[in-house]
C-alpha positions in Angstrom: 16.6 53.9 108.9 19.9 55.9 108.4 19.9 59.5 107.4 21.2 58.5 104.0 18.0 56.5 103.4 16.0 59.7 103.4 16.2 59.7 99.6 14.1 56.5 99.3 11.7 57.7 102.0 11.4 61.2 100.5 10.5 59.7 97.0 7.9 57.4 98.7 6.3 60.2 100.7 6.1 62.4 97.6 4.4 59.7 95.5 2.0 58.5 98.1 0.8 61.5 99.9 -2.9 60.5 100.1 -1.8 57.1 101.6 0.1 59.0 104.3 -3.1 61.0 105.1 -5.2 57.8 105.3 -2.6 56.2 107.5 -2.9 59.1 110.0 -6.7 58.4 110.1 -6.0 54.7 110.5 -3.7 55.2 113.4 -6.6 56.6 115.5 -8.6 53.4 114.8 -6.2 50.5 114.6 -3.0 49.5 116.5 -0.2 50.8 114.4 -2.8 51.9 111.9 -3.1 48.5 110.2 -5.3 45.4 110.2 -2.6 42.7 109.5 0.9 42.6 110.8 2.4 42.1 107.3 0.8 45.3 106.1 2.8 47.4 108.6 5.4 49.5 106.8 7.6 52.4 107.7 6.9 55.3 107.2 3.4 54.2 106.3 1.7 51.6 104.1 0.3 52.3 100.7 -3.5 52.3 100.3 -5.2 50.6 97.4 -8.6 51.5 95.9 -9.1 48.9 93.1 -7.4 46.0 91.3 -7.6 44.1 88.1 -5.7 41.0 86.8 -2.1 41.3 88.0 -2.3 44.9 89.1 -3.7 47.1 91.8 -4.2 50.9 91.8 -3.3 53.1 94.8 -5.5 55.9 96.1 -3.1 58.3 94.2 -3.8 56.5 90.9 -0.5 54.7 90.7 -0.4 51.1 89.2 1.4 48.4 91.1 2.3 44.9 89.9 0.9 42.8 92.6 2.9 39.8 94.0 0.8 39.5 97.2 -2.1 38.2 95.1 -4.5 38.3 98.0 -2.0 36.8 100.4 -1.9 33.9 98.0 -5.7 33.6 97.4 -5.8 35.1 93.9 -4.0 32.6 91.7 -6.4 33.6 88.9 -5.6 37.3 89.4 -7.9 40.2 90.6 -11.4 40.2 89.2 -11.5 37.0 87.3 -14.7 37.3 85.2 -16.1 33.9 86.2 -15.6 34.5 89.9 -17.1 38.0 89.7 -20.1 36.8 87.7 -20.7 33.9 90.2 -20.6 36.3 93.2 -22.9 38.9 91.5 -25.5 36.2 90.8 -25.4 35.0 94.4 -25.4 38.4 95.9 -29.0 39.1 94.7 -30.1 35.7 95.8 -28.8 36.0 99.3 -25.6 36.4 101.3 -26.5 34.4 104.4 -29.4 31.9 104.7 -28.7 30.5 108.2 -29.6 27.3 106.5 -28.1 24.5 104.3 -28.0 25.3 100.6 -27.1 23.4 97.4 -24.1 25.5 96.6 -22.2 24.4 99.7 -22.6 20.8 98.5 -21.3 21.7 95.1 -18.4 23.5 96.6 -17.5 20.5 98.8 -17.9 18.1 95.9 -15.3 20.1 93.9 -12.9 19.7 96.8 -13.5 16.0 96.9 -12.8 15.7 93.2 -9.6 17.6 93.3 -8.0 16.9 96.7 -6.9 13.2 97.1 -7.4 13.1 100.9 -10.9 14.7 100.9 -13.3 11.8 101.8 -15.3 14.3 103.8 -15.2 18.1 104.0 -16.1 20.7 106.7 -16.0 24.4 105.9 -14.7 27.1 108.2 -14.2 30.9 107.8 -10.4 30.9 107.7 -7.2 28.8 107.6 -6.5 29.5 111.2 -9.9 28.0 112.1 -9.2 25.1 109.9 -5.9 24.1 111.6 -7.5 24.6 115.0 -10.2 22.2 114.0 -7.8 19.6 112.6 -5.9 19.5 115.9 -9.0 19.1 118.0 -10.3 16.3 115.8 -6.9 14.5 116.1 -6.9 14.8 119.9 -10.5 13.7 120.2 -10.0 10.6 118.0 -6.6 9.5 119.4 -7.1 10.5 123.0 -3.6 12.0 123.0 -2.8 15.7 123.6 0.7 16.4 122.1 1.1 18.0 118.7 4.3 18.0 116.6 5.0 20.9 114.3 8.1 22.0 112.4 10.2 25.0 113.2 9.4 27.9 110.8 6.0 26.5 109.6 3.1 28.8 110.0 -0.4 27.5 110.6 -2.4 30.5 111.6 -2.2 32.6 114.7 -4.0 30.5 117.3 -2.3 29.6 120.6 -1.0 26.1 119.9 0.6 26.6 116.5 1.9 30.1 116.4 4.9 29.4 118.6 8.1 28.5 116.6 6.6 30.0 113.5 9.0 32.9 113.4 12.7 33.5 113.9 14.4 33.6 116.3 13.5 30.1 117.4 13.8 29.1 121.0 12.7 25.5 121.4 13.5 25.3 125.2 12.4 28.8 126.1 9.2 29.7 124.5 8.6 33.4 124.3 5.1 33.8 122.8 3.3 36.6 124.7 -0.3 35.8 125.6 0.1 32.0 125.2 0.0 30.1 128.5 2.7 27.6 129.6 0.0 25.0 129.8 -0.8 25.3 126.2 2.8 25.4 125.2 3.5 22.2 127.1 1.5 20.3 124.5 3.5 21.5 121.6 6.6 19.8 120.3 8.6 21.6 117.6 11.2 19.8 115.6 13.7 20.9 112.9 12.4 20.8 109.3 13.6 18.0 107.0 14.9 15.9 109.8 13.2 12.5 109.9 15.4 11.3 112.8 14.2 14.2 115.0 10.6 13.4 114.0 10.9 9.7 114.9 12.5 10.6 118.3 9.6 13.0 119.0 7.0 10.4 118.0 8.7 7.8 120.2 9.1 10.0 123.2 6.0 12.2 123.1 3.3 9.9 121.5 1.6 12.9 119.8 -1.9 12.9 118.5 -0.8 14.5 115.2 1.9 16.0 113.1 1.2 19.1 111.0 3.3 20.8 108.3 3.3 23.0 105.3 4.1 20.4 102.6 6.1 22.8 100.5 8.1 24.0 103.5 7.8 26.7 106.2 6.4 30.1 105.1 5.4 28.6 101.7 8.8 27.2 100.8 11.2 29.7 102.4 12.8 26.5 103.7 11.7 24.0 101.0 10.4 20.5 101.8 11.0 17.7 99.2 8.9 14.7 98.2 11.3 12.2 99.8 10.9 13.8 103.2 7.1 13.8 102.8 7.1 10.1 101.9 9.3 9.4 104.9 7.0 11.4 107.2 4.0 9.5 105.9 5.7 6.2 106.8 6.6 7.4 110.3 3.1 8.6 111.0 1.6 5.3 109.9 4.2 3.4 112.0 3.5 5.4 115.2 -0.3 5.9 114.8 0.2 9.7 114.4 -2.4 11.6 112.3 -0.6 13.4 109.5 -2.0 16.9 108.6 -1.0 18.8 105.5 -1.6 22.5 105.9 -2.4 23.3 102.3 -3.8 26.8 103.0 -1.4 28.2 100.5 -0.2 25.2 98.5 -3.7 23.9 98.0 -4.8 24.4 94.3 -1.5 26.3 93.7 1.2 23.6 93.5 -1.3 21.5 91.5 -5.0 21.3 91.1 -5.0 18.7 93.9 -2.4 20.5 96.0 1.1 19.3 97.1 -0.3 16.0 98.1 -1.4 15.3 94.5 2.0 16.6 93.1 4.0 14.4 95.4 1.5 11.5 95.6 1.5 11.5 99.4 -1.9 11.3 101.0 -2.2 12.9 104.5 -5.0 11.9 106.9 -6.4 15.4 107.0 -5.8 18.6 105.0 -6.5 22.2 105.9 -7.5 24.6 103.1 -8.3 28.3 102.7 -7.3 31.2 100.3 -7.7 29.8 96.8 -10.4 27.5 98.1 -12.9 30.5 98.4 -11.8 32.3 95.2 -10.5 35.3 97.1 -13.4 35.6 99.6 -13.1 34.4 103.2 -13.4 30.7 103.6 -11.5 27.6 104.9 -12.0 23.9 105.3 -10.8 20.7 106.9 -11.0 17.6 104.7 -9.7 14.1 105.1 -10.6 10.6 106.1 -14.3 10.0 106.7 -13.6 8.2 110.0 -11.7 11.2 111.4 -14.2 13.9 110.3 -16.9 11.7 111.8 -15.8 13.3 115.1 -17.9 16.4 114.1 -21.0 14.3 113.5 -23.9 13.7 115.9 -24.0 10.1 117.1 -20.6 9.4 115.8 -18.5 6.2 116.1 -16.2 7.9 118.7 -19.0 8.3 121.3 -18.3 12.0 121.7 -18.8 14.9 119.4 -16.5 17.9 118.7 -18.7 21.0 118.7 -18.4 23.2 115.7 -20.6 26.2 115.1 -19.4 29.1 112.9 -21.6 31.9 111.6 -20.0 32.0 108.1 -19.3 28.3 107.6 -20.1 27.5 103.9 -21.2 31.0 103.3 -23.1 31.3 100.0 -20.9 34.1 98.5 -17.7 32.2 99.4 -19.2 29.0 98.0 -20.1 30.8 94.7 -16.6 32.2 94.4 -15.0 29.0 95.4 -16.9 26.9 92.9 -16.0 29.3 90.0 -12.4 29.4 91.0 -12.0 25.7 91.4 -13.6 25.1 88.0 -11.1 27.5 86.4 -8.2 25.7 88.1 -9.3 22.1 87.7 -7.5 21.4 84.4 -4.2 22.7 85.7 -3.6 25.2 82.9 -4.0 28.3 85.0 -1.8 26.9 87.8 0.8 26.0 85.2 0.9 29.6 83.9 1.5 30.9 87.4 4.3 28.4 87.9 6.0 29.3 84.6 5.8 33.1 85.4 7.5 32.5 88.7 10.2 30.3 87.1 11.0 33.0 84.6 11.0 35.7 87.2 13.4 33.8 89.5 15.8 33.3 86.6 15.6 36.9 85.5 16.2 38.2 89.0 19.2 36.0 89.5 20.6 37.3 86.2 20.0 40.9 87.4 21.7 40.2 90.8 24.7 38.7 89.1 25.0 41.6 86.6 24.9 44.1 89.4 27.1 42.1 91.8 24.3 42.3 94.4 24.7 39.8 97.2 21.1 38.5 96.8 19.6 35.3 95.4 16.1 34.4 94.2 14.9 30.8 94.7 11.7 28.9 95.3 9.4 26.3 93.8 6.1 26.3 91.9 4.6 29.8 91.7 6.5 31.1 94.8 9.6 33.3 94.9 11.9 34.1 97.8 14.6 36.7 97.9 17.5 36.1 100.3 19.7 39.2 100.9 23.2 39.1 102.3 24.0 36.0 100.3 27.5 35.2 99.1 27.3 31.5 98.4 27.3 29.7 95.1 25.0 31.1 92.4 22.1 29.1 91.0 22.8 26.9 88.0 19.2 25.7 87.6 15.7 26.2 89.1 16.2 23.4 91.6 18.8 25.5 93.5 18.2 25.9 97.2 20.6 28.3 99.0 22.7 27.1 102.0 21.7 23.5 101.4 18.3 24.3 102.8 19.4 25.0 106.4 16.6 26.8 108.1 19.0 28.6 110.4 20.4 30.4 107.4 17.3 30.8 105.3 14.5 31.7 107.8 16.2 34.6 109.5 15.1 38.1 110.4 16.6 40.7 108.1 17.6 44.2 109.0 14.5 46.3 109.7 16.1 49.3 107.9 16.8 47.3 104.8 13.4 45.6 104.8 11.4 48.8 105.0 13.7 50.6 102.5 13.5 47.7 100.1 9.7 47.6 100.1 9.1 51.3 99.9 11.6 51.7 97.1 10.1 48.8 95.2 6.6 50.2 95.6 7.8 53.6 94.4 9.1 51.8 91.3 5.7 50.1 90.7 5.9 46.7 92.3 4.2 45.5 95.5 6.3 42.6 96.9 5.2 40.5 99.9 8.1 41.4 102.2 11.1 39.4 100.8 8.8 37.0 99.0 6.2 37.0 96.3 3.7 34.8 94.5 2.6 34.9 90.8 -0.8 34.4 89.3 -2.0 33.0 86.0 -2.2 36.5 84.6 1.3 37.8 85.3 2.5 38.6 81.8 5.9 38.8 80.2 5.5 42.6 80.3 4.8 42.3 84.1 8.0 40.3 84.5 10.1 42.7 82.4 8.8 45.7 84.4 9.4 43.9 87.7 13.0 43.1 86.8 13.5 46.7 85.8 11.9 47.9 89.1 14.3 45.6 91.1 17.2 47.1 89.2 16.2 50.7 90.1 15.5 49.7 93.7 18.9 48.1 94.1 20.6 51.2 92.7 18.7 53.3 95.2 19.6 51.0 98.1 23.2 51.1 97.1 23.1 54.9 96.8 21.6 55.1 100.4 24.3 52.7 101.7 22.0 49.9 102.6 23.4 47.3 100.1 
């Protein structure tokens, strides 16, 4: 950060002094003082002590409008009364039975009712575990080893799928520390929204499966459209490739039945997490009964995929998940979140035009992305996608100095934004949107004053 940027940093340090002290403690416990890469922030992250509805409160007592919403898990907002009540009831009954329980069946039945592909369900503890399981099932059933993914699509941090998730992308020279060449040799990464490249990979590599975020990499940073999904479905059927939708974020957010319900495209398997467990840890793989039979004892495939997992179907997560899915089933809450995001995208673009700021807001459903250093055509409607959707121009690493200054200034102005992106919930109000736009305005003025914009 330049010397001029000290004004933003100074205001941040003054407002969040207790967070700075906690960060110093955290640095002696955790690498970089944080427990998630995305929470790393210079000069230090803000620390939160409680949250309610669309807001969270820092340890200093400052209110922040929250657009992280539990990394996407809290579409109902913080502390939804039905979810809280369900967890409280279950807490006194037991948190871990090491046994089957009725609530896990009720949770799975709700998934079956809402998600079109969910003939069978298997719970995990996270989205990363879910995508790992889906790949292993696909390989066991098909007898093939290769996996096709799309550049810029994130499916958790396990070895086989984390490569090619982040810019810069080097297809022919993988540089993913800690992942072995042997593992990488089974991964085939293709450009997003390119059916020709997909078909070539299918023909040449004969993969077991193809996995993608059905709204686009990094939850729509590079959007995917229904026409592409339908074409991909046809190609997977033609070449006998198992199609996996990673709906860890889009599941229950795009629609009650996920992106597959919205676009009417049924994958062979689906991975879920986040909203699935109502804000508590939990994930799942669901899909065709014949595929998930690979986990069963004495299955039709003649060999079983082993799947333990201490917290699979945990009673607390099941209680929260049942309550959350009930609240989302009629689509009303999801619709409120989508409308809030639409309004915010529009209002931000009006602000950027008014201030002649070379930024643009875009996105779909209840997801919002900010692209800085943009000088192309301005949006004329909510369907607008910058740069014609080219991933090389949309999914790029921004200046570290600008990124940290933007976030710290925005937090100082009362908004916690998820990097350059954000998600809305059903409880983000008109007042929240007004305050957010005003906070962006002040932030831009501060960035201009510090010579960063």
